[in-house]
C-alpha positions in Angstrom: -14.2 27.4 -103.5 -13.1 24.8 -101.0 -9.9 25.4 -99.0 -8.0 22.7 -100.8 -9.0 24.2 -104.2 -7.6 27.6 -103.1 -4.3 26.0 -102.1 -3.9 24.3 -105.4 -4.8 27.5 -107.3 -2.2 29.4 -105.3 0.4 26.8 -106.0 -0.3 27.0 -109.7 0.0 30.8 -109.8 3.2 30.7 -107.8 4.8 28.1 -110.2 3.7 30.2 -113.3 5.2 33.2 -111.8 8.5 31.5 -111.1 8.7 30.4 -114.7 8.7 34.1 -115.8 11.6 35.0 -113.6 15.1 34.5 -114.9 17.0 31.7 -113.0 19.7 32.9 -110.8 23.1 31.5 -111.8 26.1 31.6 -109.6 28.6 33.9 -111.2 31.6 32.1 -112.7 34.9 32.6 -111.1 37.4 34.6 -113.0 40.5 33.2 -114.7 42.7 31.3 -112.3 46.1 32.7 -111.5 48.7 30.4 -109.8 51.8 32.1 -108.6 54.7 30.2 -107.0 57.5 32.3 -105.5 60.8 30.8 -104.3 63.0 32.9 -102.1 66.5 31.7 -102.4 68.5 31.1 -99.2 65.7 32.2 -96.9 65.0 29.9 -94.1 62.0 30.1 -91.6 64.1 31.9 -88.9 65.3 34.4 -91.6 61.9 35.9 -92.0 59.8 35.0 -89.0 62.2 35.3 -86.1 62.3 39.1 -86.9 59.0 40.0 -88.4 60.3 43.6 -89.0 62.8 42.1 -91.3 60.1 41.0 -93.7 57.0 43.1 -92.8 55.0 42.4 -96.0 55.7 38.6 -95.7 54.5 38.8 -92.0 51.4 40.6 -93.2 50.7 38.1 -96.0 51.2 35.2 -93.4 48.3 36.7 -91.4 46.1 36.4 -94.5 47.2 32.9 -95.5 47.8 29.3 -94.3 51.2 29.6 -92.7 53.1 26.3 -92.2 55.3 26.8 -89.2 57.1 23.4 -89.7 57.7 23.2 -93.5 60.8 21.4 -94.7 62.8 21.6 -98.0 63.9 18.5 -99.5 67.6 19.6 -99.8 70.0 22.3 -98.3 70.8 23.9 -101.6 69.0 25.4 -104.6 69.1 23.1 -107.5 67.6 19.9 -105.9 65.2 21.7 -103.7 63.5 23.7 -106.5 63.4 20.6 -108.7 61.3 19.1 -105.9 58.9 22.0 -105.7 58.4 21.8 -109.6 58.0 18.0 -109.7 56.6 16.8 -106.3 59.6 14.4 -106.2 62.5 13.8 -103.9 66.0 14.4 -105.2 66.7 10.8 -105.7 63.6 10.5 -107.8 64.0 13.6 -110.0 67.7 12.9 -110.3 69.1 16.4 -109.4 71.8 16.0 -106.8 74.8 17.8 -108.4 75.4 21.1 -110.2 75.6 19.3 -113.5 72.6 16.9 -112.9 69.7 16.9 -115.3 66.1 16.7 -114.3 64.6 13.3 -115.0 62.4 13.1 -117.9 59.9 10.9 -116.0 59.2 13.8 -113.6 56.3 15.9 -114.8 56.8 19.5 -114.0 54.4 22.0 -112.6 54.6 24.0 -115.9 54.1 20.9 -118.1 51.0 20.0 -116.1 49.4 23.5 -116.3 50.4 23.9 -119.9 48.6 20.6 -120.7 45.5 22.1 -118.9 45.5 25.2 -121.1 47.2 27.5 -118.7 49.5 30.2 -120.0 52.9 29.5 -118.3 55.9 31.7 -117.6 58.9 31.6 -115.3 61.3 34.4 -114.5 64.4 33.3 -112.6 67.8 34.7 -111.6 70.4 31.9 -111.4 72.3 29.8 -113.9 71.4 26.6 -111.9 67.8 26.8 -113.0 68.2 29.1 -116.0 66.8 28.6 -119.5 69.6 26.1 -120.6 68.4 23.6 -117.9 65.4 21.2 -117.9 63.6 23.4 -115.4 62.2 25.3 -118.4 60.1 22.3 -119.5 56.5 23.2 -120.0 57.0 27.0 -119.8 55.9 28.9 -122.8 58.1 31.8 -121.6 61.1 31.2 -119.4 63.7 33.9 -118.9 66.7 34.7 -116.6 67.1 38.2 -115.2 69.7 40.3 -117.0 72.9 41.2 -115.0 76.4 42.2 -115.7 79.3 39.9 -114.6 77.8 37.2 -112.4 74.5 36.9 -110.6 76.1 36.5 -107.3 77.4 40.1 -107.7 74.2 41.6 -109.0 70.8 42.7 -107.7 68.0 40.9 -109.7 64.8 40.8 -107.7 63.4 44.0 -109.0 63.8 42.8 -112.6 62.2 39.4 -111.8 59.1 41.2 -110.3 58.9 43.7 -113.2 59.1 41.0 -115.9 56.7 38.7 -114.2 54.1 41.4 -113.8 54.6 42.7 -117.4 53.9 39.1 -118.7 50.7 38.8 -116.6 49.3 42.2 -117.4 49.9 41.6 -121.1 48.2 38.3 -120.8 45.2 39.8 -119.1 45.2 43.2 -120.9 43.0 44.5 -123.7 45.0 42.6 -126.3 45.6 39.5 -124.3 43.6 36.4 -123.6 41.7 38.0 -120.8 40.1 34.8 -119.6 43.2 32.6 -119.9 44.3 30.8 -116.8 47.9 31.6 -115.8 50.8 29.9 -114.0 53.7 32.2 -113.0 56.9 30.9 -111.4 59.3 33.5 -109.8 62.7 32.9 -108.2 64.2 35.7 -106.1 68.0 35.2 -105.6 69.2 38.3 -103.9 69.3 36.9 -100.3 72.1 34.4 -101.5 75.8 35.3 -100.8 77.4 37.6 -102.0 75.3 39.9 -99.7 74.7 43.4 -101.0 74.3 46.5 -98.8 70.9 48.2 -99.3 71.0 51.7 -97.8 67.3 52.1 -97.7 67.1 49.1 -95.3 70.4 49.4 -93.6 71.2 47.3 -90.5 75.0 47.8 -90.8 75.8 51.4 -90.3 77.3 50.8 -87.0 80.0 48.5 -88.3 83.7 49.7 -88.4 85.4 46.5 -89.2 87.3 45.2 -92.2 84.6 43.2 -94.0 82.5 44.8 -96.7 79.6 43.8 -98.9 81.9 43.5 -101.8 83.9 40.7 -100.4 84.0 37.7 -102.7 82.9 34.3 -101.3 86.4 32.7 -101.5 87.9 35.4 -99.3 84.9 35.2 -97.0 85.2 31.5 -96.6 89.0 31.8 -95.9 88.3 34.2 -93.1 85.1 32.6 -91.7 87.0 30.8 -88.9 88.4 34.0 -87.5 85.3 36.2 -87.6 84.7 38.2 -84.5 81.2 38.6 -82.9 80.9 42.0 -84.6 81.9 40.6 -87.9 79.3 38.0 -87.7 76.7 40.5 -86.6 77.6 42.6 -89.7 77.2 39.7 -92.0 73.9 38.8 -90.5 72.8 42.5 -91.0 73.7 42.4 -94.7 71.8 39.2 -95.0 68.8 41.0 -93.3 69.1 43.9 -95.7 68.8 41.5 -98.6 65.7 39.9 -97.1 64.1 43.3 -96.4 64.9 44.4 -100.0 63.3 41.2 -101.3 60.3 41.5 -99.2 59.7 44.9 -100.8 59.7 43.2 -104.1 57.1 40.8 -102.9 54.9 43.7 -101.8 55.3 45.3 -105.3 54.4 41.9 -106.8 51.2 41.6 -104.7 50.1 45.1 -105.6 50.8 44.4 -109.3 48.7 41.2 -109.1 45.8 43.2 -107.6 46.1 45.8 -110.4 46.0 43.1 -113.0 42.8 41.8 -111.4 44.6 38.5 -110.6 43.8 38.4 -106.9 40.1 37.5 -107.6 40.9 33.9 -108.2 44.5 33.7 -106.9 46.6 30.8 -105.5 49.8 32.3 -104.2 52.5 30.2 -102.7 55.7 31.6 -101.2 58.4 29.4 -99.8 62.2 29.2 -99.4 64.4 26.7 -101.2 66.8 26.4 -98.1 68.1 28.5 -95.3 71.6 29.9 -94.4 73.9 29.0 -91.4 75.8 31.6 -89.5 78.1 29.3 -87.4 75.3 27.1 -86.2 76.8 23.6 -85.9 80.1 25.3 -86.7 79.1 25.9 -90.3 78.7 29.1 -92.5 76.6 29.1 -95.7 74.6 26.2 -96.9 74.7 23.0 -99.0 76.0 20.2 -97.0 74.1 19.7 -93.7 70.5 18.9 -92.8 70.0 21.0 -89.6 67.0 23.3 -89.2 68.8 26.5 -90.1 69.1 24.9 -93.6 66.0 22.8 -94.2 63.3 24.5 -92.1 61.7 27.0 -94.5 58.9 29.5 -94.7 55.7 28.3 -96.6 52.6 30.3 -97.1 49.5 29.2 -99.0 47.4 32.3 -99.9 44.0 31.9 -101.6 41.5 34.6 -100.8 38.0 33.1 -100.5 39.5 29.5 -100.6 41.9 29.2 -97.7 41.1 30.6 -94.2 44.0 32.3 -92.5 45.6 30.0 -89.9 48.9 28.8 -88.6 49.5 25.1 -89.4 52.0 23.4 -87.0 52.0 19.9 -88.5 55.2 19.0 -90.5 55.0 19.3 -94.3 57.3 19.2 -97.2 57.8 21.7 -100.0 57.4 18.9 -102.5 53.8 18.7 -101.5 53.1 22.3 -102.9 52.4 21.0 -106.4 49.7 18.4 -105.6 48.2 20.8 -103.0 47.6 23.4 -105.8 46.1 20.8 -108.0 43.8 19.6 -105.2 42.8 23.2 -104.3 41.7 24.0 -107.9 39.9 20.6 -108.2 41.9 19.8 -111.3 42.7 16.3 -112.6 44.9 14.4 -110.3 48.7 14.0 -111.0 50.2 10.7 -111.9 51.3 8.1 -109.4 55.0 8.8 -109.6 55.0 11.3 -106.8 56.7 11.5 -103.5 54.4 14.1 -102.1 50.7 14.3 -101.5 48.3 17.2 -101.1 48.2 18.9 -97.6 44.9 20.6 -98.4 43.0 18.2 -96.1 45.2 19.3 -93.3 44.4 23.0 -94.0 40.7 22.1 -94.0 40.9 20.6 -90.6 41.3 16.9 -91.5 44.3 16.3 -89.1 43.7 12.5 -88.5 46.8 10.6 -89.3 48.9 13.6 -90.3 51.3 12.9 -87.4 52.4 9.8 -89.3 53.7 11.8 -92.2 57.5 12.1 -92.4 59.0 14.9 -94.5 62.4 13.7 -95.9 65.4 15.7 -97.0 68.7 14.6 -98.3 72.0 15.8 -99.8 74.4 13.8 -102.0 76.8 16.5 -102.8 80.2 16.7 -101.0 78.5 14.3 -98.5 75.7 11.8 -98.3 73.1 12.4 -95.7 69.3 11.7 -95.3 67.0 13.0 -92.7 63.3 12.9 -91.7 61.0 14.6 -89.3 58.6 12.4 -87.4 57.2 14.8 -85.0 58.6 15.8 -82.6 61.7 13.9 -83.5 64.2 14.6 -86.2 66.6 11.9 -87.4 69.6 12.3 -89.6 71.8 9.5 -91.0 75.3 10.1 -92.4 75.8 7.4 -95.0 79.5 8.0 -95.1 80.1 7.4 -91.4 77.0 5.3 -90.6 76.3 7.7 -87.7 72.7 8.5 -86.6 71.7 11.8 -85.0 68.4 12.3 -83.2 66.8 15.6 -81.9 63.6 16.7 -80.3 62.9 19.8 -82.4 59.8 20.7 -80.4 61.8 21.4 -77.4 65.2 22.0 -79.0 64.7 23.8 -82.4 68.3 24.7 -82.7 69.3 21.0 -82.4 71.9 21.7 -79.8 71.4 18.5 -77.8 71.8 15.2 -79.5 69.4 12.5 -77.9 70.4 9.3 -79.6 71.3 7.3 -76.4 68.1 8.2 -74.6 65.7 7.8 -77.6 66.9 4.6 -79.2 63.6 2.7 -78.5 61.0 5.4 -78.9 58.7 4.1 -81.5 58.6 7.3 -83.6 62.4 7.3 -83.7 62.4 3.6 -84.7 59.9 4.3 -87.5 61.9 7.4 -88.7 65.1 5.2 -89.0 63.1 2.6 -90.9 61.9 5.3 -93.3 65.5 6.4 -94.0 66.7 2.8 -94.5 64.0 2.0 -96.9 64.6 5.1 -98.8 68.3 4.5 -99.2 67.7 1.0 -100.5 65.1 1.8 -103.1 66.8 1.0 -106.3 63.9 2.1 -108.4 64.2 5.6 -106.8 67.9 6.1 -107.5 67.9 4.6 -111.0 67.0 7.7 -113.1 70.0 9.8 -112.2 72.5 7.5 -113.7 71.2 7.7 -117.3 71.1 11.4 -118.1 74.0 13.4 -119.7 75.3 16.2 -117.6 74.6 19.8 -118.2 77.4 21.7 -120.0 78.4 25.1 -118.5 80.8 27.6 -120.1 84.3 27.9 -118.8 83.4 31.3 -117.3 80.3 29.8 -115.5 82.4 27.0 -114.1 85.1 29.2 -112.8 82.6 31.4 -111.1 80.8 28.5 -109.6 84.0 27.1 -108.3 84.8 30.3 -106.5 81.6 30.0 -104.7 82.4 26.5 -103.4 80.6 24.4 -106.0 82.5 21.3 -107.1 82.0 21.1 -110.8 
């Protein structure tokens, strides 16, 4: 047989042999599990300036994309969490006051995932985002942690963890829909004042002063201007204990996810809704200012096998979490009424043009301020006084030195001011908040919220 004939014969035999071998099919991924965790009153410095204060979170950061310059959209809980859930700024979703309702035009994360056949559940621990509010839209299960008295006097993180894991294990258990995709939203409130002492994580045994962890906020606020250095250190210590306790709950959550088999195709996001001030800029607490101690927050994107561990220094906003998860899972894109876009390209190394993005944050409660970051500049505008503030947060993260006079003509500062001016003047953005009836709270809820400084 000629050489060419041998080659043809061999090729035929090879093809026939291949036809008898089963085709190799790439194994399908397991059911998707999306978990979004919001740590109340936890700013970036609260967990990453002292890694020992949140050891599990530090460990998780090493296995995640960690955004070292992530910014919340507001310095208090209700509007900032609304932004996480809707990918919208406060003036768009309409939540800027304790009684504000969430705009019906803003699709929530739970509504989106429910529409795409995910099981959805949320376990929260504050009246502001509890079951009576619009935040429950799209959740098939949405529950508030049980507590006696008021949540500010309770410890709730353990129950939030337990109930979240119970729901997921039931969903994925023998009697559950084992292949059902799942979206779980958890809100940990314990780091918020009133700070509770946790003996297992004590940072305050040395203190001999007159303050205690049982002090109510009204008394604390009245005494805040006379606090000694030891008093302030003690308060920071209690706050650190709360973070350490909450960090332990995060560790318990992650172990539970692994036991439920949910880490095989997991997207876990951990972020803060805002930070806390301890006399920075002469302020205690949170709610009214836009400095870094309040709007610079932790943000981790953990997706084993999908996202390479890395530190991402470019500025991003927490309102971009929602579109990023959708992008990461290659799901149908969200609608056009969004203020945030996916930062997945940034994680995947496509950095071109990212320096032009400007995370925006605002507060319209007690005061009216809008700020943006246009790296390395941060610009804040007080609408009541028409005063601008400019800081270089690359060299001055504490925003101790205002630079308005020397930076007036810097192009990035000019662009940041223009961004703020445009935002304030957008009538289409601010329209929704005027049409919705306010949320009704009970007399008991109102009185307690007033004692905590909320104007109802």
